[in-house]
C-alpha positions in Angstrom: 105.8 77.0 96.7 103.1 78.0 94.2 101.2 81.1 93.1 97.6 82.0 93.5 95.2 85.0 93.5 94.9 87.1 96.6 92.6 85.9 99.3 91.0 88.2 101.9 92.9 86.2 104.6 96.2 87.2 103.1 95.7 91.0 103.6 96.8 91.3 107.2 100.1 89.5 106.6 100.8 91.4 103.4 99.9 94.7 105.1 102.5 93.8 107.8 105.1 93.0 105.1 104.4 96.5 103.6 104.7 98.2 107.0 108.0 96.5 107.8 109.5 97.5 104.5 108.9 101.2 105.1 107.8 101.8 101.5 104.4 103.0 100.4 102.1 100.3 99.2 98.5 100.6 97.9 95.5 99.4 99.8 95.0 95.8 98.6 91.3 96.4 98.3 91.7 99.4 96.0 89.7 99.4 92.8 92.8 100.6 90.9 94.5 97.2 91.4 94.1 95.1 88.3 95.7 91.9 89.6 97.3 90.6 92.8 99.4 87.4 92.6 100.6 85.8 95.8 103.4 83.2 96.3 102.5 80.9 99.1 104.5 78.2 100.9 103.4 74.6 101.4 101.0 75.6 104.2 99.4 78.2 101.9 100.9 81.1 103.8 101.9 84.2 101.7 105.7 84.7 101.4 105.6 87.2 98.6 103.1 89.1 96.5 102.9 91.4 93.5 100.1 93.9 92.7 99.5 95.6 89.4 98.1 99.1 90.0 96.4 101.1 87.3 98.2 104.4 86.9 97.8 107.4 84.6 100.6 108.3 82.3 100.3 111.7 80.8 101.4 112.7 77.2 101.6 116.3 76.0 101.0 117.6 72.5 102.1 121.2 71.9 102.0 123.4 68.9 104.2 126.4 68.3 103.4 129.6 70.3 104.6 133.0 69.4 104.7 134.2 73.0 106.1 132.0 75.9 103.4 133.4 78.2 100.6 132.1 76.0 102.2 128.6 76.1 102.4 128.7 79.8 98.8 129.9 80.1 97.7 127.0 77.9 99.7 124.5 79.9 98.2 125.8 83.1 94.7 125.4 81.7 95.5 121.9 80.6 97.0 121.0 84.0 93.9 122.2 86.0 91.4 120.6 83.7 93.2 117.3 83.5 93.7 117.2 87.3 89.9 117.8 87.8 88.9 115.2 85.3 91.2 112.5 86.8 90.1 113.3 90.3 86.5 112.9 89.3 87.4 109.4 88.0 89.0 108.4 91.4 92.7 108.8 90.6 95.0 110.3 93.2 98.1 110.8 91.1 99.5 110.9 87.5 102.9 110.1 86.0 104.8 112.1 83.4 107.9 110.3 82.0 110.2 112.9 80.6 113.1 112.0 78.3 116.3 113.1 80.0 116.8 115.9 77.5 113.4 117.4 78.3 113.7 116.7 82.0 116.8 118.9 82.2 114.9 121.8 80.6 111.4 121.4 82.1 111.6 119.5 85.4 112.2 122.6 87.6 109.3 124.4 86.0 106.9 121.5 86.7 108.0 121.4 90.3 107.8 125.2 90.9 104.8 126.1 88.9 102.6 123.0 89.2 103.8 121.2 92.3 105.1 118.1 90.6 107.6 116.0 92.5 110.4 113.8 91.1 109.6 110.1 91.4 111.6 107.0 91.4 113.3 105.8 88.2 111.1 103.6 86.1 111.8 100.4 84.2 109.5 98.8 81.7 108.7 95.3 80.6 106.9 94.5 77.4 104.3 91.8 77.8 
């Protein structure tokens, strides 16, 4: 076995692997993919692949507010403007990684007021 870059001829087999898994996978021709590495067998057939998709991670800076409604109004303005900006740039989603202490306090509000959904747990690897 060896690794190589994705070839157009790999896509049907990798698409079938994705469909068989039942998990959502990105389109292998998407511009958001930064790299695709394929493991092939001795006959150059794909047996495994990994794609790196460019995602958006959001960070929030917030000052002090005297009235909770003012803070919520500011958050709503940010939410709408950021969503519009990211959509114009071709993104279809964004991630917000909340520390567990903040998630307990704010996750329900994100879901109810802004339509956010919990996602899978995340692991990180420093390169």
